[in-house]
C-alpha positions in Angstrom: 151.5 -142.3 -67.3 151.8 -139.9 -70.2 149.8 -136.8 -70.2 149.4 -136.9 -74.0 146.9 -139.8 -73.7 144.6 -137.4 -71.8 144.9 -134.5 -74.2 141.8 -135.3 -76.2 139.8 -135.7 -73.1 141.2 -132.4 -71.8 140.2 -130.6 -75.0 136.6 -132.0 -75.0 136.0 -131.3 -71.3 137.5 -127.8 -71.6 135.1 -127.0 -74.5 132.2 -128.3 -72.4 133.2 -126.2 -69.4 133.7 -123.0 -71.5 130.3 -123.6 -73.2 128.7 -123.9 -69.7 130.4 -120.6 -68.7 129.0 -118.8 -71.7 125.5 -120.1 -71.1 125.5 -119.3 -67.5 126.9 -115.8 -68.1 124.0 -115.1 -70.4 121.6 -116.2 -67.7 123.5 -114.1 -65.1 123.1 -111.0 -67.3 119.3 -111.5 -67.2 119.3 -112.4 -63.4 122.3 -110.4 -61.9 121.2 -111.1 -58.3 121.1 -114.9 -58.7 124.3 -116.1 -57.0 123.6 -119.7 -57.7 124.4 -119.0 -61.4 127.7 -117.4 -60.3 128.5 -120.6 -58.4 127.9 -122.7 -61.5 130.2 -120.4 -63.5 132.8 -120.6 -60.7 132.7 -124.4 -60.6 133.2 -124.7 -64.4 136.1 -122.2 -64.3 137.6 -123.8 -61.2 137.6 -127.3 -62.9 139.0 -125.9 -66.1 141.8 -124.2 -64.1 142.8 -127.4 -62.4 142.8 -129.4 -65.6 144.9 -126.8 -67.4 147.4 -126.6 -64.6 147.8 -130.3 -64.5 148.2 -130.6 -68.2 150.9 -127.9 -68.1 149.0 -125.1 -69.8 150.0 -122.3 -67.4 148.7 -119.4 -69.5 145.3 -120.9 -69.7 145.3 -121.7 -66.0 146.5 -118.2 -65.0 143.8 -116.4 -67.0 141.1 -118.7 -65.6 142.4 -118.0 -62.1 142.1 -114.2 -62.7 138.6 -114.7 -63.9 137.9 -116.8 -60.9 138.8 -113.9 -58.6 136.1 -111.7 -60.1 133.5 -114.5 -59.9 134.4 -115.1 -56.3 134.1 -111.4 -55.4 130.6 -111.4 -57.1 129.7 -114.6 -55.3 130.6 -113.0 -51.9 128.9 -109.7 -52.6 132.1 -107.7 -53.0 131.4 -106.7 -56.6 128.0 -105.9 -58.2 127.2 -107.5 -61.6 127.1 -105.0 -64.4 127.1 -105.3 -68.2 130.6 -103.8 -68.3 132.0 -106.4 -65.9 130.3 -109.2 -67.9 131.9 -107.9 -71.1 135.3 -108.4 -69.6 134.4 -111.9 -68.3 133.0 -112.8 -71.8 136.2 -111.5 -73.3 138.2 -113.8 -71.0 136.0 -116.8 -72.0 136.7 -115.9 -75.7 140.4 -115.9 -75.0 140.2 -119.2 -73.2 138.3 -120.7 -76.1 141.0 -119.6 -78.5 143.6 -121.1 -76.3 141.8 -124.4 -76.2 141.3 -124.4 -80.0 145.0 -123.6 -80.4 145.9 -126.6 -78.2 143.5 -128.8 -80.3 145.3 -127.7 -83.4 148.6 -128.9 -81.9 149.7 -125.6 -80.4 150.9 -124.7 -76.9 147.8 -122.7 -75.9 149.8 -119.4 -75.4 148.1 -116.1 -76.2 148.7 -112.5 -75.5 145.9 -111.7 -73.0 147.7 -108.9 -71.1 145.0 -106.3 -71.9 142.3 -108.6 -70.6 144.3 -109.5 -67.5 144.7 -105.8 -66.7 141.0 -105.2 -67.0 140.3 -108.1 -64.6 142.9 -106.7 -62.1 141.2 -103.2 -62.3 137.8 -104.8 -61.6 139.2 -106.8 -58.7 141.1 -103.9 -57.1 138.1 -101.6 -57.5 136.6 -103.0 -54.3 138.5 -103.2 -51.0 139.1 -106.5 -49.3 138.3 -108.5 -52.5 138.4 -112.1 -51.6 140.9 -114.3 -53.4 139.4 -117.4 -54.9 142.2 -119.6 -53.7 141.4 -118.8 -50.1 137.7 -119.7 -50.6 138.0 -122.9 -52.6 136.9 -125.1 -49.6 133.7 -123.2 -49.2 132.7 -123.9 -52.8 132.6 -127.7 -52.4 129.7 -129.8 -51.4 128.7 -130.7 -47.9 130.6 -133.9 -48.1 133.9 -131.9 -48.4 135.8 -131.4 -45.2 137.0 -127.9 -44.3 140.0 -128.0 -42.0 140.8 -125.2 -39.6 144.5 -124.2 -39.9 145.3 -124.6 -36.2 143.2 -127.6 -35.6 145.0 -131.0 -35.3 143.0 -134.2 -35.3 145.0 -137.4 -34.9 144.2 -140.9 -36.1 143.9 -143.7 -33.6 145.1 -147.2 -34.5 141.5 -148.2 -35.0 140.9 -145.4 -37.5 143.8 -146.2 -39.7 142.7 -147.0 -43.3 145.9 -148.6 -44.3 147.9 -151.5 -42.9 151.6 -151.0 -42.6 154.6 -153.3 -42.4 157.5 -152.7 -40.0 159.6 -150.7 -42.4 156.7 -148.3 -43.3 155.9 -147.9 -39.6 159.5 -147.0 -38.9 159.6 -144.4 -41.7 156.4 -142.7 -40.4 157.7 -142.7 -36.8 161.1 -141.3 -37.7 159.7 -138.7 -40.0 157.7 -137.1 -37.2 161.0 -136.8 -35.2 162.4 -134.8 -38.1 159.6 -132.2 -38.2 157.7 -133.9 -41.0 153.9 -134.5 -40.8 152.5 -138.0 -41.5 149.1 -138.1 -43.1 146.5 -140.6 -44.2 144.6 -139.0 -47.1 141.3 -140.3 -48.3 140.3 -139.1 -51.8 136.8 -139.8 -53.2 136.2 -139.3 -57.0 132.8 -138.3 -58.3 130.6 -141.2 -59.4 130.4 -139.8 -63.0 134.2 -139.5 -63.3 135.2 -140.6 -66.8 138.9 -141.4 -66.6 139.7 -142.2 -63.0 143.3 -143.1 -63.8 143.9 -139.5 -65.1 142.6 -138.0 -61.8 144.8 -140.4 -59.8 147.8 -139.3 -61.8 147.0 -135.6 -61.1 146.7 -136.4 -57.3 150.0 -138.2 -57.2 151.7 -135.5 -59.2 150.7 -132.9 -56.6 151.7 -135.1 -53.7 155.1 -136.0 -55.1 155.9 -132.3 -55.6 155.1 -131.6 -51.9 156.4 -134.7 -50.1 156.8 -138.5 -50.3 154.1 -141.1 -50.8 154.7 -144.1 -48.5 151.8 -146.3 -49.5 148.5 -146.4 -51.3 145.4 -148.5 -51.2 144.7 -149.9 -53.7 148.3 -150.2 -55.0 149.5 -147.7 -57.7 149.3 -150.4 -60.4 145.7 -151.1 -59.6 144.9 -147.4 -59.5 146.5 -146.9 -62.9 144.4 -149.7 -64.3 141.3 -148.2 -62.7 140.7 -151.3 -60.5 138.9 -149.4 -57.7 135.5 -147.9 -57.2 135.6 -144.2 -56.4 137.7 -144.0 -53.2 141.4 -144.6 -52.5 143.8 -143.9 -49.6 147.4 -142.6 -49.5 149.9 -142.5 -46.7 151.9 -139.3 -47.2 154.8 -137.5 -45.5 155.2 -133.7 -46.0 156.1 -130.5 -44.2 152.9 -129.0 -45.7 149.9 -128.4 -43.4 146.7 -130.4 -43.8 144.9 -127.2 -44.9 147.3 -126.6 -47.7 147.2 -130.2 -48.9 143.4 -130.1 -48.9 143.4 -127.0 -51.0 146.0 -128.4 -53.5 144.1 -131.7 -54.0 140.7 -130.1 -54.3 141.9 -128.3 -57.4 141.9 -131.5 -59.3 138.6 -131.8 -61.3 136.0 -134.5 -60.6 137.1 -135.0 -57.0 134.2 -135.2 -54.7 136.0 -135.0 -51.4 139.4 -135.0 -49.7 139.9 -135.9 -46.1 143.3 -135.2 -44.6 144.0 -136.9 -41.3 147.3 -136.6 -39.4 149.0 -139.6 -37.8 150.3 -138.9 -34.3 154.0 -139.4 -33.7 153.3 -141.9 -30.9 151.0 -144.2 -32.9 153.9 -146.3 -34.1 156.5 -147.4 -31.5 158.7 -150.4 -32.6 159.5 -152.9 -29.7 161.0 -156.2 -30.7 158.8 -156.9 -33.6 155.7 -155.9 -31.7 153.8 -152.6 -32.2 152.6 -150.8 -29.2 149.9 -148.3 -30.3 149.6 -145.3 -28.1 146.7 -142.9 -28.7 145.2 -139.9 -27.0 142.3 -140.9 -24.7 139.0 -139.7 -26.4 135.5 -139.7 -24.9 132.8 -141.3 -26.9 131.1 -138.1 -27.9 129.9 -136.8 -31.2 132.7 -135.1 -33.1 132.7 -131.3 -33.4 132.1 -129.5 -36.7 135.8 -128.6 -36.9 137.0 -132.2 -36.7 138.9 -133.4 -39.7 138.0 -137.0 -39.6 134.5 -138.4 -40.3 133.3 -141.2 -38.0 133.7 -144.6 -39.5 130.0 -145.3 -39.2 129.1 -142.2 -41.2 131.7 -143.0 -43.8 130.3 -146.5 -44.1 126.8 -145.2 -44.4 127.8 -142.6 -47.0 129.7 -145.3 -48.9 126.7 -147.6 -49.0 124.4 -144.8 -50.1 126.8 -143.9 -52.9 127.1 -147.5 -54.0 123.4 -147.9 -54.1 122.7 -144.7 -56.0 125.5 -145.4 -58.4 123.6 -148.3 -59.7 121.0 -145.9 -61.0 123.2 -143.0 -62.1 126.0 -144.8 -64.0 126.5 -143.1 -67.3 125.6 -145.2 -70.3 127.3 -143.1 -72.9 130.9 -143.2 -74.0 133.1 -140.7 -76.0 134.0 -142.1 -79.5 136.4 -140.4 -81.8 134.7 -139.3 -85.0 137.5 -141.0 -87.0 136.4 -144.4 -85.7 132.8 -143.7 -86.7 134.1 -142.7 -90.2 136.0 -146.0 -90.4 132.8 -147.9 -89.3 130.8 -146.0 -92.0 133.4 -146.9 -94.7 133.3 -150.6 -93.7 129.5 -150.5 -93.7 129.5 -148.9 -97.2 131.6 -151.8 -98.5 129.1 -154.2 -97.0 126.3 -152.3 -98.7 128.0 -152.7 -102.0 128.5 -156.4 -101.4 124.8 -156.7 -100.4 123.8 -155.3 -103.8 126.1 -157.7 -105.5 124.6 -160.7 -103.6 121.1 -159.6 -104.4 122.0 -159.5 -108.1 123.6 -162.9 -108.0 120.7 -164.4 -106.0 118.3 -163.1 -108.6 120.3 -164.7 -111.4 120.7 -168.1 -109.6 117.2 -168.2 -108.3 118.0 -170.7 -105.5 115.4 -170.9 -102.7 117.7 -171.1 -99.7 120.1 -168.6 -101.2 117.3 -166.1 -101.8 116.0 -166.6 -98.3 119.4 -166.1 -96.7 120.2 -163.0 -98.8 116.7 -161.5 -98.0 117.3 -162.1 -94.3 120.8 -160.5 -94.6 119.3 -157.5 -96.4 116.9 -156.9 -93.5 119.7 -157.2 -91.0 121.8 -154.8 -93.1 118.9 -152.4 -93.1 118.8 -152.4 -89.3 122.6 -152.0 -89.1 122.4 -149.1 -91.6 119.9 -147.3 -89.3 122.2 -147.8 -86.3 125.3 -146.7 -88.0 123.7 -143.6 -89.4 122.1 -142.8 -86.0 125.5 -143.1 -84.3 126.7 -140.3 -86.6 123.8 -138.0 -85.8 124.6 -135.0 -83.7 122.1 -132.4 -82.3 122.3 -129.1 -84.1 122.7 -127.7 -80.5 126.4 -128.2 -80.9 126.4 -125.5 -83.6 123.5 -123.3 -82.1 125.0 -122.9 -78.7 127.7 -120.6 -79.9 125.2 -118.0 -81.2 123.7 -116.5 -78.0 127.1 -115.0 -77.0 127.8 -113.9 -80.5 124.4 -112.1 -80.8 124.9 -110.4 -77.4 128.3 -109.0 -78.5 127.0 -107.9 -81.9 124.0 -106.1 -80.3 126.4 -104.2 -78.0 128.8 -103.4 -80.8 125.9 -102.1 -83.0 124.0 -100.4 -80.1 120.9 -102.5 -80.7 118.6 -104.4 -78.5 118.2 -108.0 -79.8 116.8 -111.2 -78.3 117.8 -114.5 -79.8 115.3 -117.4 -79.6 116.4 -120.9 -80.3 113.9 -123.6 -81.2 114.5 -127.3 -82.0 118.1 -127.4 -80.9 117.7 -131.1 -80.3 117.1 -131.8 -84.0 119.8 -134.1 -85.3 122.0 -134.0 -88.4 124.9 -136.1 -89.7 128.2 -135.0 -88.2 129.6 -134.3 -91.7 126.8 -131.8 -92.3 127.2 -130.3 -88.8 130.9 -129.6 -89.4 130.1 -127.6 -92.5 127.0 -125.7 -91.6 128.4 -123.6 -88.7 130.1 -120.9 -90.8 127.1 -120.3 -93.1 124.8 -119.9 -90.1 127.2 -117.4 -88.5 127.1 -115.3 -91.7 123.3 -115.4 -91.9 122.8 -114.5 -88.3 125.3 -111.6 -88.5 123.4 -110.5 -91.6 120.1 -110.5 -89.8 121.5 -108.6 -86.8 123.3 -106.0 -88.9 121.1 -105.5 -92.0 117.8 -106.9 -90.6 117.2 -105.5 -87.1 116.9 -101.7 -86.9 118.3 -99.5 -84.2 116.0 -98.8 -81.2 115.2 -95.3 -82.4 114.1 -96.5 -85.9 112.0 -99.3 -84.5 110.3 -96.8 -82.2 109.5 -94.6 -85.1 107.9 -97.6 -86.9 105.8 -98.5 -83.9 107.8 -101.6 -83.2 109.2 -102.6 -79.7 112.8 -101.4 -79.2 114.1 -104.9 -78.8 114.3 -106.9 -82.1 113.9 -110.6 -82.3 116.0 -113.2 -84.2 114.6 -116.7 -84.1 116.8 -119.7 -85.0 114.9 -122.9 -85.5 115.5 -126.4 -86.8 113.1 -129.2 -87.5 112.8 -132.5 -89.5 110.7 -133.0 -92.5 111.0 -136.3 -94.4 114.6 -137.0 -95.1 115.6 -133.4 -94.6 116.4 -131.0 -91.9 115.2 -127.4 -92.2 117.1 -124.6 -90.5 115.4 -121.2 -90.5 116.6 -117.8 -89.4 113.8 -115.3 -89.0 114.0 -111.7 -87.9 111.4 -109.0 -87.3 113.6 -106.3 -88.8 113.4 -104.0 -91.8 113.2 -106.8 -94.4 114.8 -106.6 -97.8 114.6 -103.3 -99.7 113.5 -104.5 -103.1 114.4 -101.3 -105.0 117.8 -101.0 -103.3 118.7 -104.7 -104.1 117.5 -104.3 -107.8 119.5 -101.1 -108.3 122.6 -102.7 -106.9 122.1 -105.8 -109.1 121.7 -103.7 -112.2 124.8 -101.6 -111.3 126.8 -104.8 -110.8 125.6 -106.3 -114.0 124.1 -109.3 -112.2 120.9 -108.9 -114.2 119.9 -106.8 -117.2 117.1 -104.2 -117.2 114.9 -106.6 -119.4 115.4 -109.5 -116.9 114.5 -107.3 -114.0 111.1 -106.3 -115.4 110.0 -110.0 -115.3 111.4 -110.9 -111.9 109.2 -111.7 -108.9 109.9 -110.3 -105.4 111.2 -113.7 -104.3 113.7 -113.7 -107.2 114.8 -110.2 -106.4 115.3 -111.1 -102.8 117.5 -114.0 -103.7 119.8 -111.7 -105.8 121.6 -111.0 -102.5 123.0 -114.5 -102.7 124.9 -113.5 -105.9 128.7 -113.4 -105.9 130.1 -110.1 -104.6 126.7 -108.6 -103.8 126.5 -106.3 -100.8 124.1 -103.5 -99.9 126.0 -102.3 -96.9 126.6 -98.5 -96.9 129.4 -98.6 -94.4 132.2 -101.2 -94.2 132.3 -102.6 -90.7 133.5 -105.6 -88.7 130.1 -107.1 -89.0 129.3 -106.9 -92.7 129.9 -104.9 -95.8 133.2 -106.6 -96.9 131.8 -107.3 -100.4 131.7 -111.0 -99.7 127.9 -111.2 -99.7 126.0 -114.4 -99.1 127.3 -116.3 -102.1 129.7 -118.2 -99.9 126.7 -119.4 -97.8 124.8 -120.5 -100.9 127.8 -122.3 -102.3 128.5 -124.2 -99.1 124.9 -125.2 -98.6 124.6 -126.4 -102.2 127.8 -128.4 -101.9 126.1 -130.3 -99.0 123.2 -131.2 -101.3 120.9 -128.5 -99.8 119.4 -125.3 -100.9 118.5 -121.9 -99.5 115.5 -119.7 -100.0 114.4 -116.3 -98.8 111.1 -114.8 -97.9 111.0 -111.1 -97.0 108.4 -108.4 -96.4 109.7 -104.8 -96.1 109.4 -103.4 -92.6 108.1 -106.7 -91.3 111.0 -109.1 -91.5 112.8 -111.8 -93.3 113.1 -115.6 -93.2 116.1 -117.5 -94.5 115.3 -121.2 -94.9 118.0 -123.8 -95.4 117.1 -127.4 -96.5 119.7 -130.0 -95.8 119.8 -133.8 -96.3 120.0 -135.9 -93.1 123.2 -137.7 -94.3 125.6 -137.5 -97.2 127.0 -141.0 -97.1 124.0 -143.2 -98.2 121.4 -141.6 -100.5 118.4 -142.7 -102.5 118.6 -142.3 -106.2 116.8 -143.0 -109.4 119.0 -145.1 -111.7 118.7 -144.2 -115.4 120.3 -145.5 -118.6 121.8 -143.7 -121.5 123.0 -146.0 -124.3 124.8 -148.6 -122.1 125.9 -146.3 -119.4 124.1 -146.0 -116.0 123.7 -142.7 -114.1 122.2 -142.0 -110.7 120.0 -139.0 -110.1 119.4 -138.1 -106.4 115.7 -138.5 -105.4 116.0 -135.3 -103.3 116.1 -133.3 -106.6 113.4 -135.2 -108.5 109.8 -134.1 -108.7 108.6 -136.8 -111.0 109.4 -138.9 -114.0 107.5 -138.7 -117.3 107.3 -140.1 -120.9 106.9 -137.3 -123.5 106.3 -137.4 -127.2 108.8 -135.8 -129.5 106.0 -133.7 -130.9 105.6 -132.1 -127.4 109.1 -130.6 -127.5 109.1 -126.9 -128.4 111.8 -124.4 -129.1 112.2 -121.1 -127.2 115.3 -118.8 -127.5 117.3 -121.7 -129.1 116.4 -123.9 -126.1 114.3 -127.0 -126.3 111.4 -126.9 -123.7 108.2 -128.6 -122.8 105.0 -127.5 -121.2 104.9 -129.2 -117.8 101.7 -128.5 -115.8 101.5 -125.0 -117.2 105.1 -124.2 -116.7 107.8 -123.9 -119.4 110.5 -126.3 -118.5 113.8 -126.4 -120.4 115.1 -129.9 -121.5 118.7 -131.1 -120.8 119.8 -134.0 -123.0 122.3 -135.9 -120.7 123.8 -137.8 -123.7 125.0 -134.4 -125.0 126.2 -133.1 -121.6 128.2 -136.3 -120.9 129.1 -136.9 -124.6 127.8 -140.5 -124.6 128.8 -142.2 -127.8 125.9 -143.8 -129.8 126.1 -146.5 -132.4 122.9 -145.3 -134.1 120.3 -142.7 -133.4 117.0 -144.4 -132.3 114.0 -142.1 -132.2 110.8 -144.0 -131.6 108.8 -140.8 -131.0 109.1 -140.9 -127.2 111.5 -139.6 -124.6 112.0 -140.5 -120.9 112.3 -137.3 -118.8 113.2 -136.8 -115.2 111.8 -133.5 -113.9 114.2 -132.0 -111.3 114.1 -128.9 -109.2 116.5 -126.5 -107.7 114.7 -123.8 -105.7 112.0 -122.4 -108.0 113.8 -123.6 -111.1 112.7 -126.7 -113.0 114.5 -128.7 -115.7 113.8 -132.0 -117.6 116.7 -134.4 -117.8 116.2 -136.5 -121.0 117.4 -140.1 -120.7 116.9 -143.4 -122.6 115.1 -145.4 -119.9 114.4 -145.6 -116.2 115.9 -148.6 -114.2 114.5 -147.9 -110.8 114.9 -146.5 -107.3 117.8 -147.7 -105.1 119.8 -146.7 -102.1 123.5 -146.3 -103.0 126.7 -145.5 -101.2 128.2 -142.1 -102.3 131.9 -142.3 -103.2 134.1 -139.4 -104.2 135.9 -139.5 -107.5 139.3 -139.0 -105.7 142.0 -136.4 -106.2 142.7 -137.2 -109.9 139.2 -136.5 -111.1 138.3 -133.1 -109.7 136.0 -130.4 -111.1 134.1 -132.9 -113.4 131.1 -130.9 -114.6 127.7 -132.1 -113.3 129.1 -135.2 -111.6 129.2 -135.2 -107.8 130.5 -138.7 -107.2 130.1 -142.3 -108.1 128.8 -145.6 -106.7 129.3 -149.3 -107.3 126.2 -151.2 -108.2 125.2 -154.8 -107.4 126.5 -156.1 -110.7 129.9 -154.5 -110.1 129.3 -151.7 -112.6 130.2 -148.1 -111.7 127.4 -145.5 -111.9 128.1 -141.8 -111.9 125.9 -139.5 -109.7 124.5 -136.5 -111.5 124.8 -133.1 -109.9 121.4 -131.5 -110.7 122.4 -128.2 -109.2 125.3 -127.8 -111.5 123.2 -128.7 -114.6 120.6 -126.0 -113.7 123.1 -123.2 -113.3 
């Protein structure tokens, strides 16, 4: 078996174990005396170490082992949990994450962690008789795991043998004992929720072959590689290693539930003219002691039956699917959606009863299929949110602030495409809240606030959108400071500033190059500002708004579409060309008289419900050629919105609402003004999709 085929599984599982470490470390900081949390962290680190060692990533395995030593000392009361010790453990987890990401990017996972290793060693050596994790592995396992005393030897009888042997195999085992080798029958049980059993089998055999010779296995190696077994398999093995050492080595493999190492006595097999005379030590029929290696056959049978019964209720009904496969599935469905539109158009033209009925039924089925495909691509925002508690903890220590992060609605789901893009903007906004928003404990005390500030990150659905909000109870946005900086940067003029509302002034911090930081630090003040956040969110078809009250706090609200692949649009016509305007940007449609159009500052506008709304003539923007100008005294207008801004898009006529498949324009047509993509309609015609955000800039 090739290890490369397990690389993707290794990367995903490693990320999960490291995330579990981070979450439990944060819990441990709040409950430093809860040793059950330490045990959870230790188990995740132990599994990660075994996986890394098996895959050949020695640097990763070595750092995890050093971290294990500290955790084991804490677990056994040799070291007291302090914030300083947790800082070093968090630092180790950060390095491990970087190593895993490096491996995911095709690297070798190597990283200079000498400084962190030295810190771990100093912590470990600070207490005498610190217990080494490797010597305590057996105590960490569940009650089903057998702990073998080094000087205890328990021999199998003929009746206890799990494997049947032919004459050659019996001779080999018999002769090996005469040459100071130990013969073992090893029973390995995998966890019921083990994902890739063949991978674990490979890891077991790799360890065994490095330390001796495998004589036989049940099931056979071929069947083990094809995963044609339940959860338990047996191996006949010859080695000079002790049963204790073998037990420790094998228990390092992740997802192993138990390992039972039984030694075969040298006199069990004696060859006599094709007959086997089995000689065994005489044993009284008494209950086995706690130090016995073997488990009575009756108990093993009972445990096996129990496991088999419970497994029927606990079998995992989820599978890992590569996102690329889901992308391919989505692309195929998009082609079907285009063909569906074409069939509907043809059916309307032909107007045949059976054809109409069939196409209508197919459309309903396609609608159900569309919901399933889109649901498959939905991912909880938790996958993004779970990185923030550790980040906020580190920032609060760096800035000498007391900050509590509350997360609400982490189960809210978003399309994977949006999830992949939204992480960095959220990091920037949270860092901004922690640095600029939350005051120092001394300042908060002087304002009558509690010393500990609060940042709340929440997500929720509303219609076809997901809203993500970052709220803090900090200083809020200083209106005068923002306006002064905007004037000095030339972002607004003095005349414009006089007419601006507080909300408009707050949103000036989203302008390019805007920063109010007095001191340049690692957290903020690099002059990048929040314009990158705004650009990214708008590129996803969303928008961001800010509400802030000085000395009370701020709320940054992000509105995002559920999916970017299939969107609802209003089809409009200009001359003979068809354009699609996303419904997410539309407030309403209207028919206006030519006499209602006014002029203000060389801009045509209309009065829409008491607001002055500028008009945008799409035929001029897209330079649509006209054979003759037709002015019947009326204009069709689509009122669109971006934040607080409104605009009226003037078109020739409305065609209607439709769900369309969003297609990019490709690499040859880049940076086309006010066009975000295209779609193919039912009649085969291509319709361009209007980017309302670009028009309103």
